[in-house]
C-alpha positions as CSV (number, residue, x, y, z in Angstrom):
1,X,25.1,17.8,7.3
2,X,26.0,16.4,3.9
3,X,25.2,18.2,0.6
4,X,25.5,16.5,-2.6
5,X,24.3,19.3,-5.2
6,X,22.9,22.8,-5.3
7,X,19.4,21.7,-5.9
8,X,16.8,22.3,-3.4
9,X,16.5,18.7,-2.3
10,X,20.3,17.9,-2.5
11,X,21.1,17.8,1.2
12,X,20.4,15.8,4.6
13,X,17.9,18.4,5.9
14,X,15.8,18.2,2.7
15,X,16.0,14.4,2.5
16,X,14.8,14.6,6.4
17,X,11.9,16.9,5.1
18,X,10.9,14.7,2.2
19,X,10.8,11.7,4.5
20,X,8.5,13.4,7.0
21,X,6.2,14.6,3.9
22,X,5.9,11.4,2.3
23,X,5.8,9.5,5.7
24,X,2.8,11.5,6.8
25,X,1.1,10.7,3.2
26,X,1.7,6.9,3.7
27,X,0.5,7.3,7.2
28,X,-2.7,8.9,6.4
29,X,-3.5,6.2,3.8
30,X,-2.9,3.4,6.1
31,X,-5.1,4.9,8.7
32,X,-7.9,5.6,6.3
33,X,-7.6,2.0,4.9
34,X,-7.5,0.4,8.5
35,X,-10.6,2.3,9.5
36,X,-14.2,2.1,8.8
37,X,-15.0,1.4,5.1
38,X,-17.8,4.0,5.0
39,X,-15.0,6.4,5.3
40,X,-13.5,5.5,2.0
41,X,-16.8,5.7,0.1
42,X,-16.5,8.0,-3.1
43,X,-18.4,10.9,-1.7
44,X,-16.6,10.8,1.8
45,X,-13.4,12.9,2.6
46,X,-11.1,9.9,2.5
47,X,-12.6,8.5,-0.5
48,X,-11.3,11.5,-2.2
49,X,-8.0,12.1,-0.3
50,X,-6.5,8.8,-0.5
51,X,-6.3,8.9,-4.4
52,X,-4.9,12.3,-4.0
53,X,-2.2,11.1,-1.4
54,X,-1.3,8.3,-3.8
55,X,-0.9,10.7,-6.7
56,X,1.1,12.9,-4.8
57,X,3.5,10.2,-3.6
58,X,4.0,9.0,-7.1
59,X,4.7,12.7,-8.1
60,X,7.3,13.2,-5.4
61,X,8.8,9.8,-5.7
62,X,9.2,10.1,-9.6
63,X,11.6,12.9,-9.0
64,X,14.0,10.4,-7.4
65,X,15.0,12.5,-4.5
66,X,16.7,11.1,-1.5
67,X,14.7,10.7,1.5
68,X,11.1,9.8,-0.1
69,X,9.5,7.1,1.6
70,X,7.1,4.9,-0.2
71,X,5.1,1.9,0.8
72,X,6.0,-1.7,-0.6
73,X,4.1,-3.0,-3.7
74,X,2.2,-5.5,-1.8
75,X,0.9,-2.5,0.8
76,X,-0.3,-0.9,-2.2
77,X,-1.9,-3.9,-3.7
78,X,-3.9,-4.6,-0.5
79,X,-4.9,-1.0,-0.4
80,X,-5.9,-1.2,-4.0
81,X,-8.1,-4.1,-3.2
82,X,-9.7,-2.6,-0.3
83,X,-10.4,0.7,-1.8
84,X,-11.6,-0.7,-5.0
85,X,-14.2,-3.1,-3.2
86,X,-15.4,-0.1,-1.4
87,X,-15.9,2.1,-4.4
88,X,-17.3,-0.7,-6.6
89,X,-19.9,-1.4,-3.7
90,X,-21.1,2.1,-3.3
91,X,-20.6,4.3,-6.2
92,X,-23.7,3.3,-8.1
93,X,-25.5,4.7,-5.3
94,X,-24.3,8.2,-6.3
95,X,-25.9,7.7,-9.6
96,X,-22.9,8.5,-12.0
97,X,-23.0,8.2,-15.8
98,X,-21.9,4.9,-16.9
99,X,-19.2,6.9,-18.7
100,X,-18.2,8.7,-15.5
101,X,-18.2,5.3,-13.6
102,X,-15.9,3.6,-16.2
103,X,-13.4,6.6,-16.5
104,X,-13.1,7.2,-12.9
105,X,-12.4,3.5,-12.1
106,X,-9.7,3.4,-14.9
107,X,-8.1,6.7,-13.1
108,X,-8.3,4.9,-9.6
109,X,-6.7,1.6,-10.9
110,X,-4.1,3.6,-12.6
111,X,-3.2,5.7,-9.6
112,X,-2.8,2.7,-7.5
113,X,-0.9,0.9,-10.3
114,X,1.6,3.7,-11.0
115,X,2.7,4.0,-7.4
116,X,3.1,0.3,-7.0
117,X,5.1,0.2,-10.3
118,X,7.4,3.1,-8.9
119,X,7.7,1.1,-5.5
120,X,8.5,-2.0,-7.3
121,X,11.5,-0.1,-9.4
122,X,13.1,0.7,-6.2
123,X,11.0,3.9,-5.3
124,X,12.6,7.2,-5.0
């Protein structure tokens, strides 16, 4: 086992664990994106969890620990396109205020973009 520092994430076992954790988040997103688009609607479980997983990946990846697995920027762009298409088609059915609709969409775009930017910069 290799150890390169005294931090919680500074050895091979921790790197393996981070790979498992981030890999699971990526797999969940990929599965949600490849399934029925109804599952991605704003009031459905995966419609809420996908952006959460994206932000978790960004938060973990931003730490630059060894072992973090991020999708490539092209994959993230495809996810963004699919997710926002579903969101745009269905959000008005929930009758949000115009301010909420605009602010939430801005947050969603930023969530995808910040992860894509991190992945483009070499990820973790």
